N, C-alpha and C positions, 0 to 999 in steps of 0.2 A: 458411622453414619459418612455418608461421602461430603458432607458438609465440612468433617474439620478440615478435610486437608483444601482446598478451594478456597479462591480469592476472587473475589467480585467489582467489579467497577458499577460504583451508580452517577451518574451523570443527571442533571435536575438544578435550575436556573434557580429554584427556590429551599433557602439553606435551610427552612423548618423540615419540606421534605428531603432534604439530606441528615440531615441531623434524627431525623428521626428512624431511618432506615440503617441508618449505622450503630448507634444506640441495640435496635433490633437482632442483627448479623452478628456486630462484634462477639455477644458470648457464644455463639455456634460455630462464625466462620474465621476457620484460619489467616484471613486478613479482607479489608473492606477498603477497599480506597472511594472517594468518593473524590467529583472534578463539579463544579458551577459552571462553568467556561466551555460549550462543546466546541467551542475551536482547539477545543484539548484534545482531543481524542483523539487524535493520530501523534499525537504526541505520548502519549497516555500508554500505550498500543506497542507504540513501536518497538520498545525494548522491555515490552513486557508481556507475560501470558497469561490471562484472563479465563478463567471457566466459566465463568457467564458475567452479562453486562446486562445494566437495566439503563433503561432509556429513555428518559422523557420523550411525550410523543408533540410536546408544545413546548417553544424557545419566544423572549422574550426579541431575539436575536428578526431580521427580516431574508433570510439565506432563502424556502422559497416558501414561506407564509400560508401557514393549512396544512402542510408537510411538512416541515424542520426534521419531524421523527423518520420518519421514508427516507430525509436525505441521507437525512447523517446513521441509520439504520443500511444504505446503501453502501455506506465510506467502510462503517469496519469491516463490510461481509469484502470489501476490497481485497481489501490490511489483514484480514480475518476469519478467511471462512467458514472455520472452522468454529469460532465460540457462538457460542450460544446466546443471545438477546433476547429479552422481557421487558417491553412497553409499556408504559407505565401512561394510562390515558382519561380522557370522562369520557361521563356516558355519551357526550352530545361527537364524540368520535368516533365512538363503534365502527363501523364502515371503513374509517379508516384504520381503524388496528387490521382490521381484518382482512385489507389490503396490503398487511405492509408482511400480516402470514403469508401469505401468496409471494412476499420479497425474499422471506428466509427467515422468522424473525421467530421464535420457540411461543413465544404463549405473550399476553399484556394480561396489566394490572387494570383494573376502571376505582380508581379517584371517587369517592376513599375504598380506602381498604382495607380486611380483615386479616393482621399479622399473622394470623395462624394459615389464612393464602395463598398471605408470600411465600412463608416456610415451606407448604404441602409443595406448592406452583414449582419454586426452587426445586428441593430435592429429587420432586417428580423427573425434572431435566439435567439435572447433573448424575443420576442414576443411569436414564434412558442412555445417554450421553458414550460413563462405562462402559453401559456394555457393549456399546458402537466398539470401542478406539481398539485400532491396529486389526482392522478387518481382512485386510491384506494378507494378514500373519490370523487369522483365522476362522475355522469353518465351522457356522452356527448347527447343532442337535438341541435343537431341545432346548431346556434351560444350562444347555450343556456346552463347552466347545471343544473342541480339539485348535491347539494353539501350535504354531513349527514355521517356518520356513527352513529349515532343509533338504535336500535336493531329494531324500530319501523321502517324508514329509509329501514331498509336491508332488512325486508319483503319484502317492495313492489317491492325494487330489482330484487329480488330473482324469486318474481313471475311473475317480466315484465320479465326478463330474461329467465322464460318457454313458456312463454306466444307472447312472438312478434312475435318467427319462422314460428308460426304458422299462420291462416287465421280465426281464431276465433274472434268473435267479443267482445267488451270490453266498459263494465263499471266503469268508474273511477269517485268513490263517495267522498267528502269533502266536508268540508268549501271554506268559502271566501275566494283565497290569501295564498292554498294550494301548486299550482303548479300542478294544474288541466293540464291543455296545456302542460304543460313540460311535462309530461310522454306518454302523445299522443302523441307527437310529436318522444320524445324516445322508444315510440313502433313501432312507424315507420321506423325509422331510421335502427333499427334493426332487422324490419323485412323482408321477403325477393322479397316487393314492395318499399324497402325503395328510389330505382331510378327512381319510381313513381312516380306520382304527389299526395306530399297530402295538400287536402283541410278542410282547416275550413269552419265550418259554426254554428252560434250565432241565432240559430232557437227561442230562448229564445222569443229574439227581432222581430221576423219577427209578422206579420199581416197575416191573412187567405189567404188573397189574396196575399201576398209577398213571403209566404210559397209553394204556390201554382209555382209564375212562376221563386221562388228563387232558390228549390232545384231541380224542373223536366225541365227546360224550357220552351219557348216557340217560335207559329213563329209566325209570321209577319203576321199579322194583328188579333192576335186572343183581341185580346184589344184595344183602345182606343191611349196612347199608345206606343205601341209592330209597331213601324216600321223597324225593320228587325226579324231574327232568330236570337234565343238566347240559347245556349247549356245553361240546367242545371247543379246545382252544381253533376251533380249525374252521368250528364253527366263527364262531367271533370276529374272528380275524377277516370274516368277509368280505369283501370289497378291498380291502390292507394288504398289513404286511406281515408274518407269521416268522419271530425271530425265532430256530432255533439255536440255542447254546449249549458249547460242549455235548453236539453233534455228535463229537470224535469216540465216545463212552458209551456208544449205544450198541444193544447186542445185536449179533446176528439176526434171531429174531424180529428187534424191533425195526431192526433192518426194513427185513421183508415185508412188515406190514403198512409203514413209513413208506417204502418205494411203491407200493396194491396205492395209495392214496394220490401218492403224484402223481401215478402213471393214468389213475380211471380220475382223478381231478377228482371225486367224489369219496364222501367220508360216510360208515356205515353206525352211527350209536350203540352202546353195548346193551341189549336185552331188546336190538329192532332190527328191522329185517328190510326195512325201509330207507335205502342211498340218498341221502341230500349231496347234491351239487355242488363245488366253493369254489370259490376261486377269488387263489392272495397269491397276493408276490414273497415268494422265501426267500430266505437273508437265513444260512446257516455257517456257526461259526467253532474251532477248533483252538487248541496249544495243544493238540498233537502233530509230530512227526509228518509233511507227505511219505514223508519214505512209509510209513507204519499203514497211510488211511489207503498207499500205494498195495496193501500187502491184501490179496481176497482169505485169507485166510483170518483175517479182520474186520475184513471192512470193504462190502460189494462194492464190486468196480462200475454194476449196472446201476449205483443207486449215486457212486460218488459221477457218474457223468450230467445223474439225476440234477444232482443240489452244485452244482458245480459251473456253468454257463460262462461262469465268467469267479474269477478267483483275486480276491486283494491280501494283501501281504502284511501285518501291521510290521516295521522295526522294528526292534529292539529300543529301548532310550539309549543305550549304548554307540548306537548308531544313529543317532542324531545330529549331534554334533553344537550348535550353537541352541537347539532348540532348549536344550539341559535351563539356561541361562534362561530365556524367555518365559520357559512354564517356569522355575521359580522363582521371579520376582513375579507372574502373578497367582502363586498360590501362595506370597507371605501378603500380598495387597488382600488377600480375599479373606485369608487367620486373621491379619493386622487389625481387618475392620471386627469381624464375629467376635472378639477377641477383647474387646473399645484398647488399640494400643493405636500408638501414633505410626508415622512410616517410617521404616528403616531404611537404611544406606548395607550397600552390604560392601563388605572390607573384601578384596583381592583374594586373601587367605580364605577365607565361605568358598569364592566363585572357584577361584582353583584345588579345593578339596574336592567338591559337586563333580568337578570336570575329571577329575581324576577317576572317582569311582564307580565301578560298571553293575549299579542299579540290578540288579538281578530277577528286583520287583519290580520295574518297568517304572511306568506314569505313577502305577500306586504307591511304592516305594515309596517317590519324591513326595508327595503328594504329605504324607504320612509324617515322614521324616520333618519338611518344613513348618507341620503346622505345629511338633514340638519343639523344633526351636522358636516358633515366635513366641513359643507358652513359657519357656525355660528361661529365653531368654533378656538378662541383667542391665544390657542397654538397647539404644536404639542404634546400633551399629550389630550388624547380624558380622561374626569372627568364625573361623576354622571350627575354634574351638564349642560354638555349637549347634555344629553338625554331629549327629550322635548318628550312627548308623544299626542297625538290627541288624542279630542276626539269627535272626526268623531265616531271613529272605535269602541264606549264607546255601550254596546248592552242595549237597550231598548225597549225590548217582555219580559225579565227574571226578570226585578222587579219589586213591583207596587213603583209609587210615591204618596205625602202625596195627587199635587189633584186630584188625582182616586181612590179615598175610598170607587171604592161601590165591598158587596161583592165576587159578580162570578170572577171581576175580580183582583180583591186580590188570589185566592183561584186560578184561572186559571194562575197569574203569579210565585205560588208558585209549583206547576205542575210543568211548563217545568223547573224553575230554579232544581228541587230539578231533572228530567229526566235527565236536561245536563248534574248535574251535577255526575249523575249514570252512564253517557252516554248511556242513553236510554232502562236502564237494570227495567225491570216493580216492578219486583219482589220486588227491595233492596227499589224500590222507592216507592212502596208496603206502605214499613216496616217504610219507616222513617217518611211519612206524616202519617203515623199513622190508616192505612187505607184496605180495604183490596182489592187484585187484580183488584177482583173483580169489587171494588166501584172504581178503581181506571181507569178500563177499562169500565163503565158509562162516568167518566169525561173526558174520551178523546176524546168520542165520542161527548158526549155533548159542551165542548168547539172545536170540530175540529182541533183535536191535531192529 
């Protein structure tokens, strides 16, 4: 729960109220500070950061009779505008409490209160506050977030903000685990279609028969197991966004069928002669190298033009600098709460080891590594030894092994390794390999790279 790490200040001139709230909250809140004199509010919050302040609306003093709560609320907001404030009021002050909400209060509690109501109110506010932390560094994507402040990710955000409000088709490129699906969802959530369906299909996993029935639907009796009519994903997404993941893995035949639908904006279910008009915004994603997509023997160029009005390239985690630390803190906080552990501090050796790892599995690998660290940690300070990287993510196709000493294999792996190092730049790779660009292109063709 978010309560166990929270600091709360309670301000009321009634010592019985202060005692009751302190006894109620102390077992579940990290720190509860009570204050009888509202004049001390400034001093209390000057050197301390409270997650939430519970403030009475009426005091014995005559600061502003009947409006003391409003007065002190404004004072708190001037000093700490981000601090959540919950007001305590009597039934007679409901109108005043509603006015306080307009002035910036988060909620109000009515005397006499129910303990369950207080705890529920505090929990809701703190959870909401937590979900909005670092909005400048977080792009909301449904229940998930894309966290980062690196230049590489800022470039992605800038492109996303420009393209999202349009109906342009988008192709998202990037390695596995970089968050392509989050970008797709973020585009939808920031588009004019955000209140319409968002439908995701992993087309790379569909066989030829499933491709047709899954995307375009079928009529009862169209094939043996077709017991009833079923809408395809295009029809289900009508009016909204259709996200086709792993688009680079579909066959030439599937590409032709998809191209026809995109050109005509009509789908014909299996077993039917009636074409159904569709209105969708198309987003596709693939981890396939763009050079392969440009090979017409593997991917139709006319389809590429259809799906790629704008492309967005998700950078690998190793190119995102300080984002690694931001993401680490984010995931550690999530898993600390999930496994009911106290907050963790991060030793410099832990951060250093994180930064040195190249994360071939990208954000997905980082997430799993940190979940394991939180589960297995023996103390609440994470150190380098708490980080164990899985051998599953080690790349197997870029370095030749001792067992495979075939010259063609060695040459192919050397080319792959240098191309990856130079991020696909053929001129730089040819120079580093000591051959001409033409020679490198011949070898790329030879090894179908």
